[in-house]
C-alpha positions in Angstrom: 109.1 106.8 103.8 108.5 107.8 107.4 107.4 111.4 108.2 107.2 112.9 111.7 104.4 115.4 112.2 105.6 118.8 113.5 103.4 118.5 116.6 104.8 115.1 117.6 108.0 116.2 119.2 106.5 118.8 121.6 103.8 116.2 122.6 106.5 113.6 123.2 108.5 116.0 125.5 105.3 116.7 127.5 104.7 113.0 128.0 108.3 112.3 129.0 108.0 115.2 131.5 105.0 113.8 133.2 106.5 110.3 133.4 104.7 108.4 130.5 107.9 107.6 128.6 107.9 103.8 129.1 104.3 103.2 128.0 104.7 105.7 125.2 107.7 103.9 123.7 105.9 100.6 123.8 102.8 102.2 122.3 104.8 103.8 119.5 106.4 100.4 118.6 103.0 98.7 118.6 101.4 101.4 116.4 104.3 101.1 113.9 103.6 97.3 113.9 99.9 98.1 113.4 100.6 100.2 110.3 103.1 97.5 109.1 100.2 95.0 109.1 98.1 97.4 107.0 101.0 97.7 104.6 101.6 93.9 104.2 97.9 93.2 103.6 97.8 96.1 101.1 100.8 94.7 99.3 99.1 91.4 99.1 96.3 93.1 97.2 98.8 94.7 94.9 99.0 98.3 96.3 102.4 99.9 96.6 104.0 103.2 97.5 103.6 104.2 101.1 104.3 106.9 103.7 104.0 106.5 107.4 103.3 109.7 109.3 103.9 109.7 113.0 101.3 111.9 114.7 100.7 112.9 118.3 97.8 110.4 118.5 99.5 107.5 116.7 100.5 106.8 113.1 98.8 106.9 109.7 99.7 104.8 106.7 99.2 106.5 103.4 99.2 104.2 100.4 99.5 105.7 96.9 96.7 103.8 95.2 94.5 102.9 98.1 91.6 104.8 96.7 91.5 102.3 93.9 90.7 99.5 96.4 87.4 97.7 96.1 85.0 97.8 99.1 86.0 94.3 100.1 89.7 95.0 99.8 89.4 98.2 101.8 87.5 96.4 104.6 90.1 93.7 104.8 93.0 96.1 104.9 91.3 98.3 107.5 90.3 95.4 109.8 93.6 93.5 109.6 95.7 95.6 111.9 93.1 96.1 114.8 92.4 92.4 114.6 96.1 91.6 115.0 96.3 94.0 118.0 93.4 92.3 119.7 94.9 88.8 119.0 98.2 90.0 120.5 96.3 91.4 123.5 94.7 88.0 124.1 98.1 86.3 123.8 99.9 88.6 126.2 96.9 88.4 128.6 97.2 84.6 128.6 101.0 84.9 129.2 100.4 87.3 132.1 98.0 84.8 133.7 100.6 82.1 133.4 103.5 84.2 134.5 102.5 87.7 135.9 105.3 89.8 134.5 104.8 93.6 134.2 106.0 93.5 130.5 103.2 91.1 129.6 100.6 93.3 131.3 102.0 96.4 129.6 101.9 94.7 126.1 98.4 93.4 126.8 97.1 96.9 127.7 98.9 98.7 124.8 97.6 96.2 122.2 94.1 96.2 123.6 93.9 100.0 123.7 95.4 100.5 120.3 93.2 97.8 118.8 90.0 99.1 120.3 90.9 102.8 119.7 91.4 102.2 116.0 88.0 100.6 115.7 86.3 103.9 116.7 84.1 104.8 113.7 85.8 108.1 113.0 88.3 109.5 110.4 91.2 108.9 110.0 91.0 105.8 112.1 90.4 102.3 110.8 87.0 102.3 112.2 86.0 105.2 110.0 87.1 103.3 106.8 85.3 100.2 108.1 82.0 102.0 108.6 82.4 103.6 105.2 83.1 100.2 103.6 80.0 98.6 105.2 77.8 101.6 104.2 79.2 101.4 100.6 77.5 98.0 100.2 74.1 99.9 100.5 74.9 103.4 99.3 77.1 104.9 96.6 80.6 105.9 97.6 79.9 109.6 98.1 76.9 109.1 100.3 78.6 106.4 102.4 81.6 108.7 102.8 79.4 111.6 103.8 77.5 109.6 106.4 80.8 108.5 107.9 82.0 112.1 108.0 79.0 113.1 110.0 79.4 110.2 112.4 83.0 111.1 112.8 82.3 114.8 113.4 79.6 114.0 116.0 82.1 111.7 117.8 84.8 114.3 117.6 82.5 117.0 119.1 81.4 114.6 121.8 85.0 113.9 122.8 85.6 117.7 122.9 82.8 118.1 125.4 84.2 115.2 127.5 87.6 116.8 127.4 86.2 120.2 128.5 84.2 118.5 131.3 87.3 116.8 132.6 89.3 120.0 132.2 86.9 122.1 134.4 86.7 119.2 136.8 90.5 119.4 137.3 91.2 116.2 135.4 92.7 117.5 132.1 93.6 114.9 129.5 95.9 116.2 126.8 95.6 113.1 124.6 91.8 113.1 124.6 91.8 116.8 123.5 94.3 116.1 120.7 92.4 113.1 119.6 89.1 115.0 119.4 90.6 117.9 117.5 92.4 115.5 115.1 89.1 113.6 114.4 87.3 116.8 113.7 90.0 118.3 111.4 90.4 114.9 109.6 86.6 114.7 109.1 86.3 118.2 107.6 89.2 117.5 105.3 87.6 114.2 104.2 84.3 116.0 103.4 86.2 118.6 101.3 88.2 116.1 99.3 85.4 113.7 98.3 84.6 115.4 95.0 88.3 115.3 94.0 88.5 111.7 95.0 85.6 110.9 92.6 87.2 112.9 89.8 90.5 111.2 90.4 88.9 107.8 90.4 87.3 108.4 87.0 90.8 109.3 85.6 92.4 106.2 87.2 89.7 103.8 86.0 91.4 103.6 82.6 94.7 102.3 84.2 92.7 99.9 86.3 90.9 98.6 83.2 94.1 98.2 81.2 95.8 96.4 84.2 92.9 94.0 84.9 91.5 93.7 81.4 87.9 94.3 82.6 85.8 96.7 84.6 82.2 96.4 85.9 79.6 98.7 84.3 76.9 100.6 86.0 74.1 102.4 84.1 71.6 104.9 85.6 68.9 107.1 84.2 69.1 110.8 85.0 67.0 113.9 84.2 68.2 116.3 81.5 67.7 119.1 84.0 70.4 117.7 86.3 73.7 119.5 86.7 77.1 118.0 86.0 78.1 118.2 89.6 74.9 116.4 90.8 75.7 113.7 88.2 79.3 113.5 89.4 78.0 112.9 93.0 76.3 109.7 92.0 79.3 108.2 90.2 80.0 104.7 91.6 83.7 104.5 92.7 84.8 101.2 91.3 82.5 100.9 88.3 82.4 102.4 84.8 79.3 104.7 84.9 77.0 105.2 81.9 74.2 107.8 82.1 70.9 107.6 80.1 69.5 111.1 79.9 65.7 111.2 80.0 63.3 114.0 79.3 60.1 114.8 81.3 58.3 111.9 79.5 61.1 109.5 80.6 62.3 109.0 77.0 66.0 108.5 76.3 67.4 111.6 74.6 71.1 111.0 75.0 73.8 108.7 76.4 76.6 110.2 78.4 79.8 108.6 79.8 81.4 109.5 83.0 84.6 111.0 81.5 82.4 113.4 79.5 81.1 114.7 82.8 84.6 115.6 83.9 85.4 117.2 80.5 82.2 119.2 80.6 83.0 120.5 84.1 86.5 121.6 83.0 85.3 123.3 79.9 81.9 124.8 80.9 81.5 124.6 84.7 78.4 123.3 86.5 75.9 123.5 83.6 72.8 121.3 83.2 72.9 118.2 81.0 70.4 120.0 78.7 73.0 122.8 78.2 75.8 120.3 77.9 74.0 118.4 75.1 73.3 121.7 73.3 77.0 122.6 73.4 78.0 119.1 72.2 75.5 119.4 69.3 77.0 122.8 68.3 80.5 121.5 68.5 79.8 118.4 66.5 77.1 119.9 64.3 
């Protein structure tokens, strides 16, 4: 399914008015190819169901089950399209050196710009997902995502300052301003949705387990004074999490599974593990 963002048509008309129509049409074709590469690689890993949204600053591919991808799968999917763009840029550059046709130069420039642009470490670009994937090897998913959000916000704000500087210098760049705003808005939305992603992942793990027949476990010891939300924040995205609840003497007083955290939040809100265990004892006592 292809969806056109409501801001794309006015932006398209502006670019046609100022004479950018030829480069724009080539760029649009290349970014659709870019997302097509993402889709084919994602299909190779077994992910299906997609929507391509055409935005003023490019296109975004939304896969239905992409949040279930492992860190390695997400990195390969994210890297695939920019890498193809850079390879195509090299091919068209070689062709241009052999036979200097304007179309080769244009295809070289468009592929190079789109490839490098998508490697910027900011949401919702491929570079943002790549940085998050690399960080996820060292940090839990939520922390890796949060660090990437902050990097993305800083870059977006930096681009806003550049846009304002150029604007007051009489060299306004509409695309730069739109890109900066889009990065900032996307980063804020990503920060807001992270808790829901983790909750959704916990629910989806059963389907993943039934489909693959196995799931890797992760056990961690937590204080009985910790709240349910704080425990949820350390859930590892692609593993089944088991929590050993310790008292102040570091003795195990209970064993809690990740789905129990979700049920506890739904029923009782953000209570402590101590309160949650008391409620469970009363219910089953």
